[in-house]
C-alpha positions as CSV (number, residue, x, y, z in Angstrom):
1,M,29.2,-125.6,151.1
2,I,31.3,-122.8,152.7
3,K,34.6,-123.8,154.1
4,F,35.8,-122.4,157.2
5,D,39.4,-121.3,156.5
6,L,41.1,-118.2,157.7
7,F,39.5,-116.0,155.1
8,T,36.0,-117.1,156.0
9,V,36.6,-116.6,159.9
10,I,38.1,-113.1,159.4
11,S,35.1,-112.2,157.0
12,G,32.7,-113.4,159.8
13,F,34.3,-111.2,162.3
14,A,34.3,-108.3,159.9
15,I,30.6,-108.9,159.2
16,V,29.8,-108.8,162.9
17,I,31.8,-105.6,163.5
18,M,30.1,-103.9,160.4
19,F,26.7,-104.9,161.6
20,I,27.6,-103.3,165.0
21,A,28.9,-100.1,163.2
22,L,25.7,-100.0,161.1
23,W,23.4,-100.4,164.1
24,Q,25.3,-97.6,166.0
25,A,25.3,-95.4,163.1
26,I,21.5,-95.8,162.8
27,D,21.1,-95.4,166.5
28,Y,23.2,-92.3,166.7
29,R,21.3,-90.5,163.9
30,S,18.7,-89.0,166.3
31,S,21.5,-87.1,168.2
32,V,23.1,-85.8,165.0
33,P,22.2,-82.2,164.1
34,G,20.6,-81.3,160.8
35,G,22.3,-79.3,158.2
36,V,25.5,-80.2,156.5
37,V,26.5,-82.6,159.4
38,G,23.3,-84.3,159.3
39,K,23.4,-84.8,155.6
40,T,26.9,-86.1,155.8
41,W,25.9,-88.4,158.6
42,K,23.0,-89.9,156.5
43,L,25.5,-90.4,153.5
44,I,28.0,-92.1,155.9
45,T,25.3,-94.4,157.3
46,R,24.4,-95.3,153.7
47,L,28.1,-96.1,152.9
48,I,28.2,-98.3,156.0
49,G,25.1,-100.1,155.0
50,L,26.6,-100.6,151.5
51,F,29.9,-102.0,153.1
52,F,27.8,-104.2,155.3
53,F,26.0,-105.9,152.2
54,G,29.4,-106.1,150.5
55,Y,30.8,-107.8,153.6
56,L,27.9,-110.3,153.8
57,A,29.0,-111.3,150.1
58,T,32.7,-112.2,151.1
59,P,32.0,-115.7,152.4
60,F,30.5,-116.5,149.0
61,Y,33.7,-115.5,147.1
62,A,34.5,-119.2,147.0
63,L,31.6,-119.7,144.6
64,L,33.4,-117.3,142.2
65,A,36.4,-119.4,142.0
66,D,36.6,-119.2,138.2
67,K,35.3,-115.7,137.9
68,Q,38.4,-113.6,138.7
69,E,37.0,-110.3,137.0
70,V,33.9,-110.4,139.1
71,K,36.1,-110.7,142.3
72,D,38.3,-107.9,141.0
73,L,35.4,-105.7,140.3
74,I,33.9,-106.3,143.8
75,V,37.2,-105.6,145.4
76,A,37.8,-102.4,143.4
77,C,34.3,-101.1,144.4
78,I,34.8,-101.8,148.0
79,F,38.1,-99.9,147.8
80,F,36.3,-97.0,145.8
81,F,33.4,-96.5,148.2
82,G,36.0,-97.1,151.1
83,A,37.9,-94.0,149.9
84,I,34.7,-92.0,149.6
85,Y,33.7,-93.1,153.1
86,V,37.2,-92.1,154.5
87,L,37.0,-88.8,152.7
88,L,33.6,-88.0,154.1
89,T,34.6,-89.0,157.7
90,V,37.6,-86.7,157.6
91,R,35.6,-83.8,156.3
92,L,32.8,-84.4,158.9
93,V,35.4,-84.6,161.7
94,H,36.9,-81.3,160.5
95,K,33.5,-79.6,160.4
96,I,32.8,-80.8,163.9
97,I,36.2,-79.6,165.2
98,T,35.5,-76.2,163.4
99,V,32.2,-75.9,165.2
100,M,33.6,-76.7,168.5
101,K,36.3,-74.2,168.2
102,G,33.8,-71.5,167.3
103,E,35.4,-70.7,164.0
Protein backbone atom coordinates (compact mmCIF):
# COMPACT_ATOMS: atom_id res chain seq x y z
CA MET A 1 0.00 0.00 0.00
CA ILE A 2 1.23 3.48 -0.84
CA LYS A 3 1.79 5.68 2.17
CA PHE A 4 0.80 9.33 1.92
CA ASP A 5 3.89 11.09 3.18
CA LEU A 6 5.25 14.40 1.91
CA PHE A 7 7.16 12.68 -0.92
CA THR A 8 3.98 11.05 -2.22
CA VAL A 9 1.92 14.24 -1.99
CA ILE A 10 4.54 16.31 -3.83
CA SER A 11 4.92 13.53 -6.41
CA GLY A 12 1.14 13.55 -6.92
CA PHE A 13 1.13 17.27 -7.61
CA ALA A 14 4.10 16.85 -9.96
CA ILE A 15 2.26 14.13 -11.88
CA VAL A 16 -0.79 16.37 -12.33
CA ILE A 17 1.34 19.30 -13.49
CA MET A 18 3.32 17.10 -15.88
CA PHE A 19 0.07 15.71 -17.31
CA ILE A 20 -1.13 19.27 -17.96
CA ALA A 21 2.20 20.11 -19.62
CA LEU A 22 1.98 17.01 -21.83
CA TRP A 23 -1.61 17.77 -22.77
CA GLN A 24 -0.72 21.36 -23.69
CA ALA A 25 2.36 20.31 -25.67
CA ILE A 26 0.23 17.94 -27.72
CA ASP A 27 -2.52 20.54 -28.09
CA TYR A 28 -0.09 23.27 -29.21
CA ARG A 29 1.50 21.00 -31.80
CA SER A 30 -1.02 22.06 -34.45
CA SER A 31 0.05 25.71 -34.14
CA VAL A 32 3.79 25.01 -34.31
CA PRO A 33 5.30 25.53 -37.77
CA GLY A 34 7.26 22.81 -39.49
CA GLY A 35 10.97 22.76 -40.12
CA VAL A 36 13.51 22.86 -37.35
CA VAL A 37 11.06 24.39 -34.86
CA GLY A 38 8.47 21.69 -35.57
CA LYS A 39 11.01 18.89 -35.23
CA THR A 40 12.29 20.36 -31.98
CA TRP A 41 8.74 20.70 -30.65
CA LYS A 42 8.05 17.04 -31.41
CA LEU A 43 11.20 16.01 -29.56
CA ILE A 44 10.30 18.23 -26.61
CA THR A 45 6.81 16.69 -26.55
CA ARG A 46 8.33 13.20 -26.48
CA LEU A 47 10.61 14.18 -23.62
CA ILE A 48 7.63 15.57 -21.70
CA GLY A 49 5.90 12.22 -22.27
CA LEU A 50 8.98 10.40 -20.98
CA PHE A 51 9.01 12.61 -17.89
CA PHE A 52 5.30 12.02 -17.35
CA PHE A 53 5.76 8.26 -17.27
CA GLY A 54 8.82 8.67 -15.06
CA TYR A 55 6.79 10.83 -12.69
CA LEU A 56 4.05 8.20 -12.64
CA ALA A 57 6.63 5.76 -11.25
CA THR A 58 7.74 7.96 -8.34
CA PRO A 59 4.97 6.99 -5.89
CA PHE A 60 6.14 3.40 -6.26
CA TYR A 61 9.70 4.17 -5.12
CA ALA A 62 8.74 2.86 -1.70
CA LEU A 63 8.47 -0.60 -3.27
CA LEU A 64 12.16 -0.32 -4.22
CA ALA A 65 13.27 0.25 -0.62
CA ASP A 66 16.06 -2.32 -0.81
CA LYS A 67 17.04 -1.52 -4.41
CA GLN A 68 19.11 1.67 -4.03
CA GLU A 69 20.94 1.05 -7.34
CA VAL A 70 17.65 1.04 -9.24
CA LYS A 71 16.52 4.26 -7.54
CA ASP A 72 19.83 5.93 -8.32
CA LEU A 73 19.62 4.87 -11.96
CA ILE A 74 16.08 6.21 -12.30
CA VAL A 75 17.08 9.55 -10.77
CA ALA A 76 20.19 9.72 -12.99
CA CYS A 77 18.05 9.12 -16.09
CA ILE A 78 15.58 11.80 -15.03
CA PHE A 79 18.47 14.26 -14.56
CA PHE A 80 20.03 13.29 -17.91
CA PHE A 81 16.84 13.65 -19.93
CA GLY A 82 15.98 16.79 -17.96
CA ALA A 83 19.27 18.32 -19.06
CA ILE A 84 18.50 17.43 -22.69
CA TYR A 85 15.04 18.96 -22.31
CA VAL A 86 16.43 22.21 -20.93
CA LEU A 87 19.05 22.41 -23.70
CA LEU A 88 16.43 21.85 -26.42
CA THR A 89 14.08 24.38 -24.85
CA VAL A 90 16.77 27.06 -24.67
CA ARG A 91 17.76 26.43 -28.29
CA LEU A 92 14.13 26.51 -29.42
CA VAL A 93 13.47 29.80 -27.65
CA HIS A 94 16.63 31.23 -29.20
CA LYS A 95 15.48 30.17 -32.69
CA ILE A 96 12.08 31.74 -32.12
CA ILE A 97 13.63 35.01 -30.90
CA THR A 98 15.98 35.03 -33.89
CA VAL A 99 13.06 34.59 -36.29
CA MET A 100 11.02 37.27 -34.54
CA LYS A 101 13.92 39.73 -34.75
CA GLY A 102 14.28 38.95 -38.45
CA GLU A 103 17.92 37.87 -38.27
